[in-house]
N, C-alpha and C positions, 0 to 999 in steps of 0.2 A: 803681192804683184797684182795688177788686176789689167784688164784688156777691153778697153772699150768697144762694145758693139758698134755695127754700121746696120743704119737706116736702109732695109731694103737686099740688102747681099742675099739673104735667103733665099730671097722672092727669085733674084738671079739665079742660084744654084738651082733651085725646084726646075726652074722654067729651062734651062740649059742640060739639066743631071739626063734627060730624057734620050738627048742625041748622045751619050756617050756609050763608046762602044764596051760591055763587060771583059774586058781582055785583062786577067790577073800578070801582071810580069815584074819583076823590078831588076830596072839597070841602074847602078852606080859608075860614075863618067868621075875621072881624076883628072889635074891641072897635068897631069904630064901623057894623058891621053889613055890611060888604061882604066880596063872597063873588064873585071874580071865577073859579072855575072850578064848573062845572056838574055835577051829581047824572047819573051815569048816562054820563059820559067815559071813553070805554077808554083805558087808559095807554098812551103809546109807549114801547115797550121803549127801552131806552139798551144799547148796544153798547160801553161805553169802557174797560172791561175782560178783559182776555185770560182766555178758556175756559181753559188749558193751564198747569199750574205754570214760572211762569219760573226755578224753584231747584226740589230737591226733600231734604232734609235727612233721611237716613237715623240718627233718631235722634224720640224721644215726649217729651213735654214735659205737668207739669200747670200751669204758670207762665209765663208768654211775658212779655219788652218791648224793642217794635221803638224806635230811633231816630228824631227827627223828619222824616229821609228814606227811613227804611226800609231802609237799607243793611248796619244793624248790628241782631242779632235776638239778647238775651239769654235764655236760659232755664235753669228748674230741671228736671232729668229725673225720671222720675214713681219712680226711689226715692229722692229728698230728699237725697240724699249729693253731689250734683254740680251746678255751675255751670257753663255752658257758654255764648261767645258767636260768632257765627259772623260772617261777610259774607254777605250773602244775594246778592248779584250770582256770586259765584263758589261757594259751598258751601262755603268756605275755613274750619277752626276757627281760630279768632284766640287765644282762652284757655280754661281749664278749671282751676276751682276745687273744691277738696273739702271737705266736712265729716270732716276725720279724726277727732273727738273720739271717744270711747266714745259711742253713743246718741245722737252730730252729727246733725240734720237742718236742711236751710234751711227755709223758710215763706216765705219771698217774695223778690222779685226784684224790680228796675228795670235801665235803661239811661239817662244822660243826653242829653240831645237831639242832644247832635254825637257822642254814640256811644263819646266815649273814655273814659267813666268809667261802670263798673257798682258797684250797691250791693247787698248781702241782710242778711238776720235772719237769723242762724243760731242753734241753742242745743241745750242736753241735757236740758233741763228747761221747765217752764212758767214758770220765776222766773228762769233760768239763759238771758239772749238777749243777745246780742251784734251789732252794727250794723257792717258790713266795706263798705269803700267801695274798691277795686281800679283800676289803671291798666288799661285793656283791651289799651294797646300791650305791655305786659312782664309785667302781673299785679301789678306793683308794691303795696304794701298803703297806699293814701292817708288812713285812717281805720280804725281795730278801736279800740273801744271798748264797755261793756258796757250795754246799754238800763238806764235808770232805772226801775225796777220799784217799786209798791207792797210794804209787807208784808201778805200776803194774809189778811185774818180767816179764821181755820178754821169753815167750814162748820158751821151746826150739826146734828142729828141727820136724816139722810136726804138730805141735800141735798150737794152736792161745788160746790167753785168752780175755774174754769177760764176759759183764755183764751179772748176772743172774736173778739179781731183781732190780729193783727202784721202792718203792712203799711209801706211804704217808697217816696218819690215824689222825683225829685230836684225844687228848684227849678229854672224857666225858664235861667236862667243858669250854672245848674253848680254853681254855688258851696255849697248846702248842700240836704240831705236832710230831708223832713218824716217821722219816723215815727209812728205810731199803734201805742198800747198799750192795748189791754182787757181787762178779764175781766167775769163776769158768776158769778150764781150761781144751781142750777137744782136742784129736787129730783131725783133719782136715778130716778124713772120718767115725768120728762118729759122730751120733746129741747130745751125752750128753758124760760128762765128770765128774771132780771133784771140788766140790768149795774149792777156796782159800782165799775167805774172805768175813765175813757175819757178819753184826753190824747194831743196830740199836739204833739213834742216837733220844734223849726227845730235842725238841729246844722249849725255852721257845719264846712265839710271840712276847712278849714287848722289851724284851733283845737281842736276837737272840742268847741269850747261849746255850751251850749245856749242860744239869741240868745232863744227867745221858748216858750213852754210855754201850751199852750190848752187846758181843762180843759173838754173836750166836756159833760161831765155837769153844770155848770152853766148849760148853756142846752139841753141835748137829753139826756133821760134814758134813751131806747130803746136798742135794740142796734145797735150800729156796722153801717154798710152802705157803708163806703169815703169816698174823699175825693178831691178834683181840685185842680188849680192851673189857673186860666186860661193860654190860650199866652203871654201877656205879662206873666204872676205878679202881677196888680195884684189877683184876686180868688180866694178860696178857697171850695170848695161839700164841706160836709160832711154826707153820707147818714144814715138810719138809717130801722130796720126794726121793726114793733110785733110779735113774736112772743105776746105774752101774751094775745092773742084770738083762738083757734082757730075764727072764726068765718067762714063761707064768704068773706064779704067783707072779709077782712082775710088773705089770702094775698100781698100785693102784696110784691115784692125790698124798695122804700124806699117808705117813706109818708112822710118828711119830709126836708127839703131846708135846707140851714140856711146862708145867703154871708156869709161874710167879707171885709172888704175892707182892704186894704194904705194904713197912713196916711203922713203923712210922716217918722216915725219909723222907717221898714219896718219896722215892725207891724201883726197883721191884729187889726183892730177886727169886733166882731160888727157884720154890717149888716140884716140881716131872714131872716126865714123866710117860703119859699113856702107859699102856701093852696092847695097841691093837694090831689087825689083826695079832695077833699071828696064826691065822687058814688060812694066805694066804687071806684074806679079802682085798677090798681096801675101802680106807677112801675118800669119794666125796665130801662131804661138813660139816663145822664145822660152830657151832654159838654157843653163850653165853646164855642162857634163863636170864629172871629178877629174878631169884631166885640165879645167880650165879651158876648153874650148868650145863654141855656143853653138846651141843647133837652132834650126830655124823649120817651121811648117810652112809653106808656100801654096798659094793656090793660084793654076793658073790665071792670066787676064781673061777678062769677059770676053774678048777677041776670040781664044785660044778655047771658050766655050760653046761659042756660039758654032764655031767650026767642027766642033766636033770632035776636038783632039784635048780634053781637057785633064789635067793633072796633079796632083798632088805629090807636095816633093818633100825629102827630108835632108836642109843643107845641114852642112858643117862649117863654121867658120873658123879661123885661127885669129884671136883679139891680137894677138901682138904684132902679126902683120895686114891684118885686113885681108882677109885673103880668104877665099872660098876652098877648104880641102877637099871636099865632094859633095856631090847631088844625087839622090833618092828615089827615085820613083818609086812612092807607097804602091801598095794594090790597089786595084781597080776595082772592090768591093765596096758593095751599095753604102755600109756604115762608115765606110771611109772616105769622109766628106770635110774637107777645110774648114765649112764654118763651124764643126762639132768635133775639131781636134785638138786636144791639150797634152803637151809637153811632160813627162815627171819633174820633177826638179833636179834630178841627176843627170837628164839627158839620155838616159837608156831604153825608154818605153815611151810610149804615148797611149791614149784614149781616144776615143771617137765614136760618135753616134751621129743617128740621122732619122726624123721620126719615121716611123712604121720600117726602118731597117734593119735594126739591133743597135748593138751595140760593140768594137772591137777593141782589142786589146794588143798592141804591136809591140815588139823585141826592136829596138835600133841596133842591135848590133848584128845580128843574124837574119833579120827581114821579116820574121814568121808572125803570123799574127793569132788571134784567138779569138772567134764570133761568139759572143753571146747573146742570141736571138731574144733569150728572155726577160734580158735587163732593162729596165726605163728608159728611155729617151731623159736627156737632161740638160740639155742648150750649155752647156758649160759649168752646169752648178759640181764640179766636179772637183777634189782634189784629191791630188799625189800624197805621200810620206817622202820627205828627203831623201830618204833610202832607194824611195822608187818602189817598195814592194807591201806597199799596204793602198788601196782608193777609199775615199768616200763619193756619196754619189746621194745628195739631197734632188730629192723626184717629186713629182706635182699631186703624189698622194702623202704629203705631210710625214713624211718618215725619210731618213738619213740611213745609207745601205754602206757597210763596210768590206769591201772586199779585199782577201791577200793573196799571195802567192802561195800555192801548194807547199813548197818548203816551208811557210813561215806561218 
């Protein structure tokens, strides 16, 4: 799953961060009015993450994916030409694949939960994209097929049509890969425009056949911002953002979360759209929990930041009822900034970093956090393992660092 970055949001946060008071609080409110945690309570620091890397890999990555237990890491190198898989315990390189075609590049990568398969999309142009699935053990090609892309219409004068998303995710059972292909059109003078095509295809790895295709434009006509599958495979969340409005209140990464549910025929049906961000807040990270609820990290609206009352919140939603279960204010530490926050895939923890202020790792359930001042600022080039026990950070010094919880 990917999340699109926003031009200017970091500048806005930097400008207003100086206005915030460094009060460390955690307040949780429920729909029935319960508030078990008092305002002004100093947060108890956690210490369950090792403060030094358990492994350092001498390479840089612009995209990464960890297996469920975090023992396998797949990454696309910064030259866009190579896909590599490592054993994160030993640092051993297990597999390398190259985009050998002229002008060929990799655009996205995913590794299966068990770490035995890796999937990538590569191509030579926006309309020539190939889905490749390989076995990590010996590099054997398990699936190699062109993506079914639309005939993109010729844009009118002064406009350009271009891809806005290519992404790939394994199903939890490792039998399918779900691909997203999306295109948009925009004026040459503008950084963003309007989507014209956005589709998810479920590809059976053994047969290569598309078992289901979801036209997201039929439900959500905003710009794509990623998608994810729940740990048990029963739910799918598709994310989108609205870049058409350049007002300060519309700077969020995600403005809409659409939910889909697997039916008795093993296909996904539309379930609900969460009524989120009605107050102008921005959704910056999304993750399913192991109990099939959905965690969101949200940032206050820009008006709240300017008023000196910024908040970063953790919201938990029930997908079946499309109702918010709880909302928790995260500690007002300088490293816990919404623009650098990432939820772990199991919904149990989060990572956050900000330039010159360090890195924080937080526990969703207890509210405790651990501050790692000496760790690099990564600006979301970070991935958790599916079980939430390991973390990979690709830093600016051309190395990937692996961190583990102390008990692991």
